[in-house]
Structure formats: structure tokens, C-alpha cells
N, C-alpha and C positions, 0 to 999 in steps of 0.2 A: 577696676573700671567702674565708672558711674552707672548705676542702674536706675536712673530716673530720666524718663524720656523728655520731661519738661526742662530739666536742667541741661540735658544734652543740647536741646534746641537753643536754649539761652546761651550756652557756651559757644555754639556755632555763630550766633549773632555777635557775641562779644569778640570772637576771633576776627570776624569780618570787620567789625568796627575798629579793632586794634590795628589791623593791616591798613585800613583806610587812613587812620590817624597818622601812622608812620609814613605812608606814601605822601600824604598832604604836607607833612612837616619837612620831608626831604626833597620834595619836587623842586623847590627853588634852588636847592644845592645842585641837583642833577641837571637843571637847565643851563648851568654855567660850565658844565664839563663837556669835553669833546666826545663825539660819537665813537664808541668802541664796541667791541663784541660783548663787553661786560653787561650792558643794560639788557639786551635781549636774553642773555643767559640767566641773569638774575631774575628777570620776570618769568621766564619759563620755569626756573627752579622754584619760584614762589608758587606758581600754578600747581606744580607737582606736589609740593609740600601741602598746599591747601587741599588738594584732592585727597591726600592721605589723611589729613586731620579730619576732614568732613566724612571720609569713609569710616574712620574710627567712631566719630560722634553719631553717625546715622546708621551704620550697618553692623558694627561689631557685636553689640548686645543682641539684636534680633537674629543675627546669623548664629551666634552661640546658642541661643534658645532653640532655634530651628534644628541645629545639629544635635541637640539634646532631646529631640522629638517633642518639643513644647511649641508646636506650630501655632496654636491659637495665641499664646503669650507673645511669640515672636512677631506675629502680624499686628497685634495690639500695640506692642512697644514701637514698632516702626511707624504705624499710623499716628500714634500720639506724638512722636518726635517730629515727623513731617508735618502733621497738622498744626502743631504749635509753631513750628518755624514758618509755615505758610501764614499763620495769623500775624506773626511779627512782620513778615514781608508786606502783608496787606496794610498793616498800621503804618509802616514806613512809606508805602506808596500813597496812602491818603495824606500823610503829613507832607510829602513831597508835592503832591497836587495842590494842597491848600497853601503852602508857602510860596509856590510859584504863581498862584492866582492873586494872592494878596500883594 
């Protein structure tokens, strides 16, 4: 497992970007298909998979450290991961704002 909080945050961003790219590329194909139960099942399955992947990227290492009684390191790792991801989100929000204004 990766023990770098900054890399974990970057991998979370990469996973999200990858999913969005796939959804964007396949949305035109899905628009021409009849409505079935497959679309909602697929989207809910993707949501569950994403929650599991984000849980691994954000929680696994801090929880492991916490259970090994390294509480300070666990909190530091979690805060670094979440803080780095929050910076990515802030940068994306600023880019979104400026591209929508221009």
C-alpha cells in the first residue's frame, strides 16, 4: 500500500478524472440505448466501487497507523491526504470559475 499522503490524494484525483473521461466518452453511446435497469445498476455499482477506492486511498493507512497505536502519525497522514485533495479541489474550482467567466 502507498504510504505517501500526497500521492494518495493525487491518485484519488486521477481516479476521478479517469472516471469522468470514460463517462464523457461513453455518454453519446449510452444516449442511443433504450432505458433498462442496467444504467442505474451500473451507476450505483460505480458509486460503491468509488467509495471503496476512496476509502482505501484516504482511510487505510491512517487506520493502520491508528491501530498500531501511532495516533499522531495517523492523524498527520489523514490531514495531509485530505488537505492535499482539498487543494486540488480548490484549484479545480478556481479553474472552473475562471473558464466560465471568460
